[in-house]
PQR file with spaces between the fields and no chain letter, atoms N, CA, C, O and H, PARSE charges and radii, in Angstrom:
ATOM       1  N    MET     1      98.333  170.826   51.488 -0.4000 1.5000
ATOM       2  CA   MET     1      99.477  171.019   52.352 -0.0000 2.0000
ATOM       3  C    MET     1      99.798  169.723   53.121  0.5500 1.7000
ATOM       4  O    MET     1     100.967  169.382   53.303 -0.5500 1.4000
ATOM       5  N    LYS     2      98.758  169.007   53.567 -0.4000 1.5000
ATOM       6  CA   LYS     2      98.992  167.765   54.296 -0.0000 2.0000
ATOM       7  C    LYS     2      99.623  166.715   53.398  0.5500 1.7000
ATOM       8  O    LYS     2     100.452  165.925   53.849 -0.5500 1.4000
ATOM       9  H    LYS     2      97.809  169.284   53.419  0.4000 1.0000
ATOM      10  N    ILE     3      99.238  166.703   52.138 -0.4000 1.5000
ATOM      11  CA   ILE     3      99.821  165.747   51.206 -0.0000 2.0000
ATOM      12  C    ILE     3     101.296  166.048   50.990  0.5500 1.7000
ATOM      13  O    ILE     3     102.104  165.126   50.878 -0.5500 1.4000
ATOM      14  H    ILE     3      98.564  167.345   51.772  0.4000 1.0000
ATOM      15  N    ALA     4     101.655  167.318   50.931 -0.4000 1.5000
ATOM      16  CA   ALA     4     103.061  167.698   50.759 -0.0000 2.0000
ATOM      17  C    ALA     4     103.884  167.268   51.971  0.5500 1.7000
ATOM      18  O    ALA     4     104.995  166.761   51.817 -0.5500 1.4000
ATOM      19  H    ALA     4     100.999  168.066   51.022  0.4000 1.0000
ATOM      20  N    TRP     5     103.344  167.470   53.175 -0.4000 1.5000
ATOM      21  CA   TRP     5     104.057  167.039   54.380 -0.0000 2.0000
ATOM      22  C    TRP     5     104.206  165.521   54.405  0.5500 1.7000
ATOM      23  O    TRP     5     105.262  165.010   54.776 -0.5500 1.4000
ATOM      24  H    TRP     5     102.442  167.882   53.299  0.4000 1.0000
ATOM      25  N    ALA     6     103.169  164.804   54.018 -0.4000 1.5000
ATOM      26  CA   ALA     6     103.237  163.344   53.988 -0.0000 2.0000
ATOM      27  C    ALA     6     104.280  162.883   52.976  0.5500 1.7000
ATOM      28  O    ALA     6     105.040  161.953   53.248 -0.5500 1.4000
ATOM      29  H    ALA     6     102.311  165.219   53.716  0.4000 1.0000
ATOM      30  N    ALA     7     104.322  163.519   51.825 -0.4000 1.5000
ATOM      31  CA   ALA     7     105.312  163.151   50.803 -0.0000 2.0000
ATOM      32  C    ALA     7     106.728  163.435   51.308  0.5500 1.7000
ATOM      33  O    ALA     7     107.634  162.631   51.092 -0.5500 1.4000
ATOM      34  H    ALA     7     103.706  164.274   51.604  0.4000 1.0000
ATOM      35  N    ALA     8     106.921  164.566   51.973 -0.4000 1.5000
ATOM      36  CA   ALA     8     108.243  164.896   52.512 -0.0000 2.0000
ATOM      37  C    ALA     8     108.659  163.902   53.585  0.5500 1.7000
ATOM      38  O    ALA     8     109.825  163.511   53.646 -0.5500 1.4000
ATOM      39  H    ALA     8     106.185  165.219   52.149  0.4000 1.0000
ATOM      40  N    LEU     9     107.732  163.492   54.423 -0.4000 1.5000
ATOM      41  CA   LEU     9     108.037  162.524   55.464 -0.0000 2.0000
ATOM      42  C    LEU     9     108.414  161.169   54.868  0.5500 1.7000
ATOM      43  O    LEU     9     109.365  160.531   55.319 -0.5500 1.4000
ATOM      44  H    LEU     9     106.785  163.810   54.374  0.4000 1.0000
ATOM      45  N    VAL    10     107.674  160.740   53.865 -0.4000 1.5000
ATOM      46  CA   VAL    10     107.980  159.470   53.214 -0.0000 2.0000
ATOM      47  C    VAL    10     109.350  159.528   52.538  0.5500 1.7000
ATOM      48  O    VAL    10     110.114  158.566   52.611 -0.5500 1.4000
ATOM      49  H    VAL    10     106.901  161.259   53.499  0.4000 1.0000
ATOM      50  N    MET    11     109.665  160.637   51.886 -0.4000 1.5000
ATOM      51  CA   MET    11     110.978  160.769   51.240 -0.0000 2.0000
ATOM      52  C    MET    11     112.094  160.745   52.280  0.5500 1.7000
ATOM      53  O    MET    11     113.138  160.132   52.055 -0.5500 1.4000
ATOM      54  H    MET    11     109.045  161.419   51.827  0.4000 1.0000
ATOM      55  N    MET    12     111.881  161.413   53.419 -0.4000 1.5000
ATOM      56  CA   MET    12     112.896  161.431   54.456 -0.0000 2.0000
ATOM      57  C    MET    12     113.116  160.023   55.011  0.5500 1.7000
ATOM      58  O    MET    12     114.258  159.603   55.200 -0.5500 1.4000
ATOM      59  H    MET    12     111.033  161.911   53.602  0.4000 1.0000
ATOM      60  N    LEU    13     112.032  159.296   55.273 -0.4000 1.5000
ATOM      61  CA   LEU    13     112.169  157.925   55.756 -0.0000 2.0000
ATOM      62  C    LEU    13     112.839  157.028   54.726  0.5500 1.7000
ATOM      63  O    LEU    13     113.627  156.151   55.077 -0.5500 1.4000
ATOM      64  H    LEU    13     111.105  159.637   55.119  0.4000 1.0000
ATOM      65  N    TRP    14     112.527  157.248   53.469 -0.4000 1.5000
ATOM      66  CA   TRP    14     113.125  156.456   52.392 -0.0000 2.0000
ATOM      67  C    TRP    14     114.638  156.675   52.330  0.5500 1.7000
ATOM      68  O    TRP    14     115.392  155.746   52.041 -0.5500 1.4000
ATOM      69  H    TRP    14     111.886  157.961   53.184  0.4000 1.0000
ATOM      70  N    VAL    15     115.074  157.895   52.601 -0.4000 1.5000
ATOM      71  CA   VAL    15     116.504  158.199   52.563 -0.0000 2.0000
ATOM      72  C    VAL    15     117.208  157.707   53.829  0.5500 1.7000
ATOM      73  O    VAL    15     118.337  157.221   53.759 -0.5500 1.4000
ATOM      74  H    VAL    15     114.462  158.650   52.836  0.4000 1.0000
ATOM      75  N    LEU    16     116.551  157.829   54.982 -0.4000 1.5000
ATOM      76  CA   LEU    16     117.211  157.515   56.239 -0.0000 2.0000
ATOM      77  C    LEU    16     117.190  156.032   56.599  0.5500 1.7000
ATOM      78  O    LEU    16     118.042  155.583   57.366 -0.5500 1.4000
ATOM      79  H    LEU    16     115.634  158.224   55.039  0.4000 1.0000
ATOM      80  N    TYR    17     116.255  155.267   56.074 -0.4000 1.5000
ATOM      81  CA   TYR    17     116.133  153.855   56.458 -0.0000 2.0000
ATOM      82  C    TYR    17     117.400  153.042   56.183  0.5500 1.7000
ATOM      83  O    TYR    17     117.840  152.318   57.076 -0.5500 1.4000
ATOM      84  H    TYR    17     115.564  155.631   55.450  0.4000 1.0000
ATOM      85  N    PRO    18     118.008  153.123   55.000 -0.5600 1.5000
ATOM      86  CA   PRO    18     119.230  152.320   54.775  0.2800 2.0000
ATOM      87  C    PRO    18     120.362  152.689   55.731  0.5500 1.7000
ATOM      88  O    PRO    18     121.090  151.812   56.195 -0.5500 1.4000
ATOM      89  N    ARG    19     120.516  153.975   56.028 -0.4000 1.5000
ATOM      90  CA   ARG    19     121.573  154.397   56.951 -0.0000 2.0000
ATOM      91  C    ARG    19     121.304  153.870   58.365  0.5500 1.7000
ATOM      92  O    ARG    19     122.225  153.399   59.033 -0.5500 1.4000
ATOM      93  H    ARG    19     119.924  154.688   55.651  0.4000 1.0000
ATOM      94  N    ALA    20     120.063  153.944   58.819 -0.4000 1.5000
ATOM      95  CA   ALA    20     119.723  153.439   60.155 -0.0000 2.0000
ATOM      96  C    ALA    20     119.937  151.929   60.231  0.5500 1.7000
ATOM      97  O    ALA    20     120.416  151.421   61.245 -0.5500 1.4000
ATOM      98  H    ALA    20     119.315  154.326   58.276  0.4000 1.0000
ATOM      99  N    LYS    21     119.593  151.225   59.187 -0.4000 1.5000
ATOM     100  CA   LYS    21     119.796  149.774   59.158 -0.0000 2.0000
ATOM     101  C    LYS    21     121.284  149.441   59.248  0.5500 1.7000
ATOM     102  O    LYS    21     121.671  148.514   59.959 -0.5500 1.4000
ATOM     103  H    LYS    21     119.204  151.638   58.363  0.4000 1.0000
ATOM     104  N    GLU    22     122.111  150.188   58.534 -0.4000 1.5000
ATOM     105  CA   GLU    22     123.557  149.971   58.572 -0.0000 2.0000
ATOM     106  C    GLU    22     124.114  150.265   59.964  0.5500 1.7000
ATOM     107  O    GLU    22     124.958  149.519   60.460 -0.5500 1.4000
ATOM     108  H    GLU    22     121.797  150.942   57.956  0.4000 1.0000
ATOM     109  N    TRP    23     123.652  151.340   60.596 -0.4000 1.5000
ATOM     110  CA   TRP    23     124.117  151.681   61.947 -0.0000 2.0000
ATOM     111  C    TRP    23     123.755  150.585   62.937  0.5500 1.7000
ATOM     112  O    TRP    23     124.565  150.239   63.797 -0.5500 1.4000
ATOM     113  H    TRP    23     122.966  151.946   60.193  0.4000 1.0000
ATOM     114  N    LEU    24     122.555  150.034   62.830 -0.4000 1.5000
ATOM     115  CA   LEU    24     122.151  148.987   63.756 -0.0000 2.0000
ATOM     116  C    LEU    24     122.959  147.715   63.564  0.5500 1.7000
ATOM     117  O    LEU    24     123.250  147.014   64.533 -0.5500 1.4000
ATOM     118  H    LEU    24     121.897  150.315   62.132  0.4000 1.0000
ATOM     119  N    GLU    25     123.323  147.411   62.330 -0.4000 1.5000
ATOM     120  CA   GLU    25     124.088  146.192   62.058 -0.0000 2.0000
ATOM     121  C    GLU    25     125.556  146.335   62.440  0.5500 1.7000
ATOM     122  O    GLU    25     126.151  145.386   62.951 -0.5500 1.4000
ATOM     123  H    GLU    25     123.086  147.981   61.543  0.4000 1.0000
ATOM     124  N    HIS    26     126.152  147.505   62.201 -0.4000 1.5000
ATOM     125  CA   HIS    26     127.592  147.678   62.381 -0.0000 2.0000
ATOM     126  C    HIS    26     127.959  148.589   63.546  0.5500 1.7000
ATOM     127  O    HIS    26     129.132  148.922   63.717 -0.5500 1.4000
ATOM     128  H    HIS    26     125.668  148.275   61.786  0.4000 1.0000
ATOM     129  N    GLY    27     126.995  148.991   64.337 -0.4000 1.5000
ATOM     130  CA   GLY    27     127.270  149.869   65.463 -0.0000 2.0000
ATOM     131  C    GLY    27     127.853  149.115   66.643  0.5500 1.7000
ATOM     132  O    GLY    27     127.923  147.886   66.629 -0.5500 1.4000
ATOM     133  H    GLY    27     126.042  148.721   64.198  0.4000 1.0000
ATOM     134  N    PRO    28     128.271  149.849   67.663 -0.5600 1.5000
ATOM     135  CA   PRO    28     128.824  149.185   68.842  0.2800 2.0000
ATOM     136  C    PRO    28     127.738  148.425   69.601  0.5500 1.7000
ATOM     137  O    PRO    28     126.590  148.861   69.680 -0.5500 1.4000
ATOM     138  N    LYS    29     128.126  147.288   70.151 -0.4000 1.5000
ATOM     139  CA   LYS    29     127.189  146.463   70.902 -0.0000 2.0000
ATOM     140  C    LYS    29     127.240  146.855   72.378  0.5500 1.7000
ATOM     141  O    LYS    29     128.287  147.260   72.883 -0.5500 1.4000
ATOM     142  H    LYS    29     129.058  146.933   70.086  0.4000 1.0000
ATOM     143  N    ALA    30     126.111  146.735   73.063 -0.4000 1.5000
ATOM     144  CA   ALA    30     126.045  147.070   74.480 -0.0000 2.0000
ATOM     145  C    ALA    30     126.786  146.025   75.298  0.5500 1.7000
ATOM     146  O    ALA    30     126.762  144.834   74.984 -0.5500 1.4000
ATOM     147  H    ALA    30     125.260  146.406   72.653  0.4000 1.0000
ATOM     148  N    GLU    31     127.439  146.486   76.342 -0.4000 1.5000
ATOM     149  CA   GLU    31     128.158  145.599   77.239 -0.0000 2.0000
ATOM     150  C    GLU    31     127.468  145.594   78.597  0.5500 1.7000
ATOM     151  O    GLU    31     126.473  146.292   78.792 -0.5500 1.4000
ATOM     152  H    GLU    31     127.459  147.453   76.597  0.4000 1.0000
ATOM     153  N    SER    32     127.987  144.818   79.525 -0.4000 1.5000
ATOM     154  CA   SER    32     127.301  144.638   80.810 -0.0000 2.0000
ATOM     155  C    SER    32     127.223  145.934   81.619  0.5500 1.7000
ATOM     156  O    SER    32     126.206  146.165   82.273 -0.5500 1.4000
ATOM     157  H    SER    32     128.796  144.251   79.366  0.4000 1.0000
ATOM     158  N    GLY    33     128.227  146.773   81.606 -0.4000 1.5000
ATOM     159  CA   GLY    33     128.226  148.001   82.402 -0.0000 2.0000
ATOM     160  C    GLY    33     127.462  149.145   81.774  0.5500 1.7000
ATOM     161  O    GLY    33     127.234  150.163   82.427 -0.5500 1.4000
ATOM     162  H    GLY    33     129.053  146.586   81.075  0.4000 1.0000
ATOM     163  N    ASP    34     127.065  149.005   80.528 -0.4000 1.5000
ATOM     164  CA   ASP    34     126.389  150.101   79.842 -0.0000 2.0000
ATOM     165  C    ASP    34     125.017  150.390   80.432  0.5500 1.7000
ATOM     166  O    ASP    34     124.607  151.549   80.499 -0.5500 1.4000
ATOM     167  H    ASP    34     127.251  148.178   79.997  0.4000 1.0000
ATOM     168  N    TRP    35     124.300  149.350   80.861 -0.4000 1.5000
ATOM     169  CA   TRP    35     122.960  149.575   81.400 -0.0000 2.0000
ATOM     170  C    TRP    35     123.011  150.336   82.710  0.5500 1.7000
ATOM     171  O    TRP    35     122.144  151.171   82.969 -0.5500 1.4000
ATOM     172  H    TRP    35     124.634  148.408   80.806  0.4000 1.0000
ATOM     173  N    GLN    36     123.996  150.071   83.533 -0.4000 1.5000
ATOM     174  CA   GLN    36     124.128  150.824   84.780 -0.0000 2.0000
ATOM     175  C    GLN    36     124.424  152.289   84.496  0.5500 1.7000
ATOM     176  O    GLN    36     123.938  153.171   85.204 -0.5500 1.4000
ATOM     177  H    GLN    36     124.700  149.393   83.323  0.4000 1.0000
ATOM     178  N    ALA    37     125.202  152.545   83.483 -0.4000 1.5000
ATOM     179  CA   ALA    37     125.527  153.926   83.132 -0.0000 2.0000
ATOM     180  C    ALA    37     124.295  154.676   82.642  0.5500 1.7000
ATOM     181  O    ALA    37     124.246  155.903   82.732 -0.5500 1.4000
ATOM     182  H    ALA    37     125.597  151.828   82.908  0.4000 1.0000
ATOM     183  N    VAL    38     123.312  153.965   82.132 -0.4000 1.5000
ATOM     184  CA   VAL    38     122.073  154.595   81.670 -0.0000 2.0000
ATOM     185  C    VAL    38     121.061  154.695   82.806  0.5500 1.7000
ATOM     186  O    VAL    38     120.369  155.705   82.932 -0.5500 1.4000
ATOM     187  H    VAL    38     123.353  152.969   82.060  0.4000 1.0000
ATOM     188  N    LEU    39     120.971  153.668   83.626 -0.4000 1.5000
ATOM     189  CA   LEU    39     119.945  153.623   84.668 -0.0000 2.0000
ATOM     190  C    LEU    39     120.195  154.622   85.797  0.5500 1.7000
ATOM     191  O    LEU    39     119.239  155.132   86.381 -0.5500 1.4000
ATOM     192  H    LEU    39     121.533  152.847   83.524  0.4000 1.0000
ATOM     193  N    VAL    40     121.434  154.906   86.111 -0.4000 1.5000
ATOM     194  CA   VAL    40     121.722  155.849   87.201 -0.0000 2.0000
ATOM     195  C    VAL    40     121.211  157.252   86.867  0.5500 1.7000
ATOM     196  O    VAL    40     120.495  157.823   87.690 -0.5500 1.4000
ATOM     197  H    VAL    40     122.210  154.491   85.637  0.4000 1.0000
ATOM     198  N    PRO    41     121.532  157.841   85.720 -0.5600 1.5000
ATOM     199  CA   PRO    41     120.980  159.176   85.427  0.2800 2.0000
ATOM     200  C    PRO    41     119.457  159.180   85.298  0.5500 1.7000
ATOM     201  O    PRO    41     118.802  160.136   85.714 -0.5500 1.4000
ATOM     202  N    ILE    42     118.889  158.111   84.722 -0.4000 1.5000
ATOM     203  CA   ILE    42     117.424  158.052   84.611 -0.0000 2.0000
ATOM     204  C    ILE    42     116.802  157.984   86.004  0.5500 1.7000
ATOM     205  O    ILE    42     115.783  158.626   86.259 -0.5500 1.4000
ATOM     206  H    ILE    42     119.421  157.334   84.384  0.4000 1.0000
ATOM     207  N    GLY    43     117.400  157.218   86.897 -0.4000 1.5000
ATOM     208  CA   GLY    43     116.907  157.146   88.273 -0.0000 2.0000
ATOM     209  C    GLY    43     116.995  158.483   88.977  0.5500 1.7000
ATOM     210  O    GLY    43     116.092  158.857   89.725 -0.5500 1.4000
ATOM     211  H    GLY    43     118.228  156.696   86.689  0.4000 1.0000
ATOM     212  N    LEU    44     118.087  159.210   88.740 -0.4000 1.5000
ATOM     213  CA   LEU    44     118.227  160.541   89.341 -0.0000 2.0000
ATOM     214  C    LEU    44     117.164  161.501   88.817  0.5500 1.7000
ATOM     215  O    LEU    44     116.603  162.281   89.588 -0.5500 1.4000
ATOM     216  H    LEU    44     118.820  158.906   88.132  0.4000 1.0000
ATOM     217  N    VAL    45     116.887  161.455   87.541 -0.4000 1.5000
ATOM     218  CA   VAL    45     115.854  162.330   86.969 -0.0000 2.0000
ATOM     219  C    VAL    45     114.486  161.970   87.535  0.5500 1.7000
ATOM     220  O    VAL    45     113.710  162.858   87.889 -0.5500 1.4000
ATOM     221  H    VAL    45     117.343  160.822   86.915  0.4000 1.0000
ATOM     222  N    ILE    46     114.183  160.683   87.622 -0.4000 1.5000
ATOM     223  CA   ILE    46     112.893  160.258   88.180 -0.0000 2.0000
ATOM     224  C    ILE    46     112.781  160.694   89.638  0.5500 1.7000
ATOM     225  O    ILE    46     111.732  161.175   90.068 -0.5500 1.4000
ATOM     226  H    ILE    46     114.813  159.962   87.334  0.4000 1.0000
ATOM     227  N    GLY    47     113.850  160.529   90.387 -0.4000 1.5000
ATOM     228  CA   GLY    47     113.842  160.965   91.783 -0.0000 2.0000
ATOM     229  C    GLY    47     113.640  162.464   91.911  0.5500 1.7000
ATOM     230  O    GLY    47     112.914  162.918   92.796 -0.5500 1.4000
ATOM     231  H    GLY    47     114.702  160.139   90.038  0.4000 1.0000
ATOM     232  N    PHE    48     114.270  163.233   91.044 -0.4000 1.5000
ATOM     233  CA   PHE    48     114.109  164.685   91.064 -0.0000 2.0000
ATOM     234  C    PHE    48     112.677  165.085   90.734  0.5500 1.7000
ATOM     235  O    PHE    48     112.123  165.983   91.368 -0.5500 1.4000
ATOM     236  H    PHE    48     114.860  162.864   90.325  0.4000 1.0000
ATOM     237  N    VAL    49     112.078  164.432   89.755 -0.4000 1.5000
ATOM     238  CA   VAL    49     110.689  164.735   89.393 -0.0000 2.0000
ATOM     239  C    VAL    49     109.753  164.378   90.542  0.5500 1.7000
ATOM     240  O    VAL    49     108.828  165.134   90.839 -0.5500 1.4000
ATOM     241  H    VAL    49     112.527  163.703   89.240  0.4000 1.0000
ATOM     242  N    VAL    50     109.979  163.239   91.192 -0.4000 1.5000
ATOM     243  CA   VAL    50     109.156  162.866   92.340 -0.0000 2.0000
ATOM     244  C    VAL    50     109.316  163.896   93.451  0.5500 1.7000
ATOM     245  O    VAL    50     108.329  164.272   94.083 -0.5500 1.4000
ATOM     246  H    VAL    50     110.731  162.625   90.951  0.4000 1.0000
ATOM     247  N    LEU    51     110.520  164.353   93.699 -0.4000 1.5000
ATOM     248  CA   LEU    51     110.766  165.394   94.704 -0.0000 2.0000
ATOM     249  C    LEU    51     109.994  166.668   94.365  0.5500 1.7000
ATOM     250  O    LEU    51     109.375  167.269   95.243 -0.5500 1.4000
ATOM     251  H    LEU    51     111.322  164.048   93.186  0.4000 1.0000
ATOM     252  N    LEU    52     110.027  167.082   93.106 -0.4000 1.5000
ATOM     253  CA   LEU    52     109.301  168.277   92.711 -0.0000 2.0000
ATOM     254  C    LEU    52     107.797  168.099   92.886  0.5500 1.7000
ATOM     255  O    LEU    52     107.114  169.031   93.310 -0.5500 1.4000
ATOM     256  H    LEU    52     110.530  166.594   92.393  0.4000 1.0000
ATOM     257  N    VAL    53     107.269  166.920   92.567 -0.4000 1.5000
ATOM     258  CA   VAL    53     105.833  166.659   92.735 -0.0000 2.0000
ATOM     259  C    VAL    53     105.461  166.698   94.222  0.5500 1.7000
ATOM     260  O    VAL    53     104.423  167.249   94.588 -0.5500 1.4000
ATOM     261  H    VAL    53     107.824  166.163   92.222  0.4000 1.0000
ATOM     262  N    LEU    54     106.295  166.123   95.063 -0.4000 1.5000
ATOM     263  CA   LEU    54     105.997  166.125   96.493 -0.0000 2.0000
ATOM     264  C    LEU    54     106.082  167.524   97.105  0.5500 1.7000
ATOM     265  O    LEU    54     105.409  167.804   98.097 -0.5500 1.4000
ATOM     266  H    LEU    54     107.139  165.676   94.765  0.4000 1.0000
ATOM     267  N    MET    55     106.894  168.396   96.529 -0.4000 1.5000
ATOM     268  CA   MET    55     107.021  169.754   97.054 -0.0000 2.0000
ATOM     269  C    MET    55     105.823  170.621   96.707  0.5500 1.7000
ATOM     270  O    MET    55     105.620  171.664   97.329 -0.5500 1.4000
ATOM     271  H    MET    55     107.441  168.168   95.723  0.4000 1.0000
ATOM     272  N    VAL    56     105.033  170.217   95.736 -0.4000 1.5000
ATOM     273  CA   VAL    56     103.898  171.039   95.302 -0.0000 2.0000
ATOM     274  C    VAL    56     102.729  170.844   96.189  0.5500 1.7000
ATOM     275  O    VAL    56     101.682  171.456   95.975 -0.5500 1.4000
ATOM     276  H    VAL    56     105.199  169.370   95.231  0.4000 1.0000
């Protein structure tokens, strides 16, 4: 059973690798404001988790 799962995983990676490579080469590039748009929600989540830990 483990060999079958390993074979399925290898086949999936073999199929998905060319598509992922194409997306990375031809996808949109990050701009200066994109990092702020990502860091604000991550900061809010971290702050919420810290708040929950402190409440316990």
